[in-house]
Backbone bond lengths (Angstrom), bond angles and torsions (degrees), N, CA, C in turn:
res aa  C-N    CA-C-N  psi(-1)  N-CA   C-N-CA  omega(-1)  CA-C   N-CA-C  phi
1 M - - - 1.438 - - 1.525 108.68 -
2 A 1.292 116.23 135.73 1.461 120.14 178.18 1.515 109.68 -66.69
3 R 1.309 117.17 140.63 1.453 121.18 -179.38 1.512 109.43 -100.61
4 K 1.295 115.69 97.72 1.461 121.92 178.26 1.523 107.82 -104.58
5 V 1.298 117.15 118.05 1.454 121.36 -175.78 1.516 109.65 -90.36
6 V 1.334 116.17 116.53 1.457 121.43 173.75 1.524 108.75 -105.54
7 N 1.311 116.56 -44.91 1.466 122.85 173.14 1.523 107.49 -159.62
8 D 1.309 117.81 177.81 1.461 121.07 -176.02 1.512 113.03 -58.81
9 S 1.338 119.17 -40.41 1.459 120.69 -177.67 1.531 110.76 -68.48
10 T 1.320 118.54 -34.68 1.457 121.45 177.23 1.523 110.60 -67.34
11 L 1.323 116.68 -43.09 1.459 120.58 178.86 1.521 110.85 -61.51
12 T 1.328 117.70 -43.67 1.465 121.72 179.17 1.519 110.40 -61.22
13 L 1.311 118.11 -45.60 1.465 121.81 179.05 1.513 110.38 -61.36
14 D 1.319 117.40 -44.85 1.453 122.76 -177.70 1.529 111.25 -61.96
15 I 1.326 117.36 -46.44 1.461 120.90 -179.87 1.515 110.60 -67.15
16 D 1.327 118.80 -44.20 1.460 121.79 178.45 1.517 111.39 -60.63
17 L 1.326 117.54 -43.12 1.455 121.60 179.70 1.522 110.61 -65.17
18 T 1.319 117.45 -43.75 1.460 121.85 178.28 1.529 110.55 -59.89
19 E 1.321 117.22 -48.61 1.466 121.43 -179.63 1.526 111.10 -63.80
20 S 1.321 117.81 -39.14 1.464 122.07 179.99 1.524 111.20 -64.85
21 I 1.320 116.79 -44.36 1.467 120.40 178.70 1.524 110.16 -65.59
22 G 1.332 116.95 -43.56 1.464 120.59 177.83 1.519 112.03 -58.49
23 A 1.320 117.06 -44.99 1.467 121.58 179.29 1.527 111.35 -63.99
24 S 1.319 116.79 -39.37 1.467 120.67 179.36 1.523 111.64 -65.86
25 V 1.318 117.11 -45.40 1.469 121.27 178.59 1.529 109.90 -65.00
26 R 1.322 117.14 -43.45 1.465 122.40 178.88 1.533 110.65 -59.23
27 A 1.330 117.91 -42.68 1.459 123.30 -177.35 1.533 112.71 -65.37
28 Q 1.324 117.63 -25.59 1.459 120.93 179.78 1.523 112.87 -74.06
29 G 1.332 117.65 -18.82 1.454 121.53 176.01 1.518 115.50 68.86
30 L 1.313 118.02 22.61 1.467 121.62 -178.51 1.520 113.35 -83.10
31 F 1.332 117.40 -19.97 1.454 121.99 -176.01 1.526 110.16 -121.71
32 T 1.318 116.08 151.27 1.457 121.57 177.65 1.518 110.71 -61.08
33 A 1.322 117.45 -42.16 1.458 122.23 179.53 1.522 109.37 -147.58
34 V 1.306 115.31 145.01 1.459 122.60 174.78 1.513 106.55 -130.82
35 T 1.333 116.86 117.11 1.458 120.98 179.85 1.520 110.27 -129.86
36 I 1.300 115.77 152.54 1.459 122.42 175.50 1.524 106.22 -95.13
37 C 1.331 116.66 122.38 1.460 119.68 -176.45 1.525 110.08 -150.68
38 D 1.315 115.89 174.01 1.458 121.69 177.57 1.526 110.44 -70.65
39 A 1.315 116.06 158.47 1.458 121.84 -177.34 1.524 113.58 -63.37
40 D 1.329 118.78 -24.50 1.464 120.97 -177.79 1.530 113.22 -88.29
41 T 1.322 118.31 6.90 1.458 122.92 178.67 1.528 109.83 -75.99
42 D 1.334 116.74 141.63 1.460 122.13 179.00 1.524 109.73 -75.20
43 A 1.324 117.49 112.31 1.462 123.01 179.75 1.523 108.80 -145.35
44 A 1.321 117.03 157.84 1.461 121.11 -179.99 1.525 111.59 -70.76
45 Y 1.336 116.81 -37.03 1.463 121.77 -179.28 1.511 109.48 -133.44
46 Q 1.320 115.46 151.96 1.456 121.13 176.71 1.525 108.14 -129.47
47 L 1.332 115.60 127.70 1.455 121.36 176.20 1.519 107.97 -95.40
48 T 1.302 116.96 120.85 1.456 121.88 177.68 1.514 108.72 -122.31
49 G 1.302 116.42 158.39 1.453 118.15 179.95 1.503 112.76 -172.86
50 D 1.308 113.79 176.67 1.455 121.68 -178.02 1.519 110.08 -138.95
51 I 1.321 114.89 146.58 1.455 120.20 166.60 1.519 104.74 -86.02
52 R 1.308 116.80 107.18 1.460 121.23 -174.35 1.520 111.88 -80.86
53 Q 1.320 116.03 -31.09 1.461 120.28 -179.99 1.519 108.17 -153.19
54 F 1.307 116.77 138.69 1.462 122.09 173.02 1.506 106.56 -147.45
55 E 1.327 116.04 119.72 1.455 117.80 -179.18 1.517 111.85 -146.95
56 E 1.303 113.48 155.72 1.455 122.53 174.18 1.516 107.04 -99.12
57 I 1.340 116.10 129.14 1.465 120.98 -179.87 1.526 107.72 -115.44
58 N 1.318 116.21 120.26 1.464 121.93 179.43 1.520 109.15 -102.48
59 R 1.340 115.01 123.34 1.470 121.34 175.83 1.528 107.71 -131.82
60 G 1.319 115.32 95.41 1.463 119.33 -176.68 1.508 110.22 63.22
61 Q 1.342 116.78 -123.21 1.460 121.66 179.54 1.526 112.80 -85.36
62 N 1.331 118.18 -9.28 1.464 121.91 -177.43 1.520 111.98 -93.63
63 V 1.335 115.30 137.75 1.467 121.79 175.33 1.525 106.96 -120.80
64 T 1.321 115.71 130.79 1.459 122.10 179.63 1.516 108.92 -120.88
65 A 1.330 115.86 137.86 1.465 121.55 172.85 1.527 106.57 -100.59
66 A 1.321 116.53 121.42 1.462 121.91 179.46 1.524 109.02 -114.05
67 C 1.325 115.90 133.93 1.460 120.88 -176.24 1.522 109.88 -140.67
68 E 1.326 115.96 139.75 1.465 121.84 172.81 1.522 107.52 -126.11
69 V 1.321 116.37 129.09 1.454 121.56 178.35 1.521 109.64 -125.23
70 S 1.319 115.16 150.20 1.465 120.78 172.67 1.517 106.88 -124.59
71 A 1.326 115.84 149.23 1.459 119.83 -179.16 1.520 110.12 -145.80
72 S 1.331 115.42 152.49 1.467 122.64 176.17 1.516 108.64 -137.11
73 L 1.322 116.08 140.24 1.457 122.21 174.57 1.519 106.45 -104.40
74 I 1.333 116.32 121.72 1.460 121.90 -173.38 1.518 110.10 -115.20
75 D 1.338 115.99 131.75 1.468 121.91 172.60 1.523 105.89 -73.18
76 T 1.333 118.08 115.60 1.461 120.35 -173.98 1.525 113.07 -70.35
77 R 1.324 117.86 -20.34 1.463 120.80 179.42 1.520 110.92 -78.57
78 T 1.356 116.90 -47.15 1.469 120.92 -176.13 1.524 113.48 -97.57
79 K 1.330 116.44 -12.92 1.472 123.81 -176.24 1.529 112.29 66.89
80 A 1.325 117.57 14.65 1.463 121.95 179.27 1.530 110.22 -81.41
81 V 1.316 115.97 141.18 1.457 121.28 173.96 1.527 106.76 -80.37
82 V 1.344 116.16 117.18 1.464 120.14 -177.52 1.528 111.88 -97.68
83 W 1.329 116.63 -13.89 1.466 121.54 177.78 1.516 108.60 -163.14
84 S 1.329 116.31 144.22 1.466 120.21 172.18 1.522 108.65 -153.33
85 D 1.318 115.38 153.56 1.451 120.73 -179.38 1.523 109.00 -164.23
86 A 1.311 115.53 162.06 1.461 121.84 173.46 1.526 107.13 -133.96
87 Q 1.313 116.17 139.10 1.458 121.84 -179.83 1.514 109.54 -136.64
88 S 1.323 115.24 152.08 1.463 119.40 174.82 1.522 108.79 -134.54
89 A 1.317 114.67 154.81 1.457 120.79 178.61 1.520 108.48 -152.94
90 A 1.323 114.91 153.98 1.460 121.64 175.41 1.526 107.62 -132.47
91 V 1.335 115.83 132.93 1.458 121.79 -176.90 1.521 109.12 -130.92
92 T 1.326 116.58 132.25 1.458 120.71 174.53 1.524 108.49 -72.81
93 V 1.323 116.14 134.25 1.463 120.43 -178.10 1.524 110.40 -106.89
94 A 1.332 115.30 149.17 1.461 120.74 -178.48 1.525 111.83 -82.34
95 E 1.327 116.73 -36.91 1.466 121.67 -177.74 1.517 109.55 -99.04
96 R 1.314 117.25 131.52 1.461 122.32 -176.92 1.535 112.34 -91.56
97 D 1.338 117.89 34.12 1.462 120.92 178.94 1.534 108.98 -123.30
98 V 1.327 116.71 172.28 1.467 121.25 -176.80 1.532 111.76 -57.21
99 P 1.347 119.76 -49.78 1.470 117.92 178.79 1.527 112.86 -60.00
100 G 1.314 118.28 -35.55 1.461 121.15 178.81 1.514 112.43 -65.57
101 V 1.312 117.68 -38.76 1.465 121.71 179.42 1.515 110.52 -74.19
102 V 1.318 117.85 -46.17 1.459 121.83 -174.93 1.527 111.72 -70.06
103 S 1.324 118.69 -34.18 1.461 120.41 -177.00 1.514 113.24 -74.64
104 R 1.298 120.02 -15.01 1.466 122.06 178.24 1.493 109.28 -76.47
């Protein structure tokens, strides 16, 4: 995932999301190696993606963090998209402040 710094909370979310996706792909054992690196690194495949939506939803005393991400796996030699998907999730957060919402 590209690391675009807007503010500290965005950077934290971006790094956490990148590390989480890397750990998930690594745990599946489909690839010889999975590393987090810059876009200009020589690799067979590159995973790119976007946070399409991120919002805090307040319902009475409950606060939910809702996020939608899309991702594509690109063959760096042919530039062909070999896989793509979009997923969304919503999680109730314990802390009703920005760090509490963003860290979930």
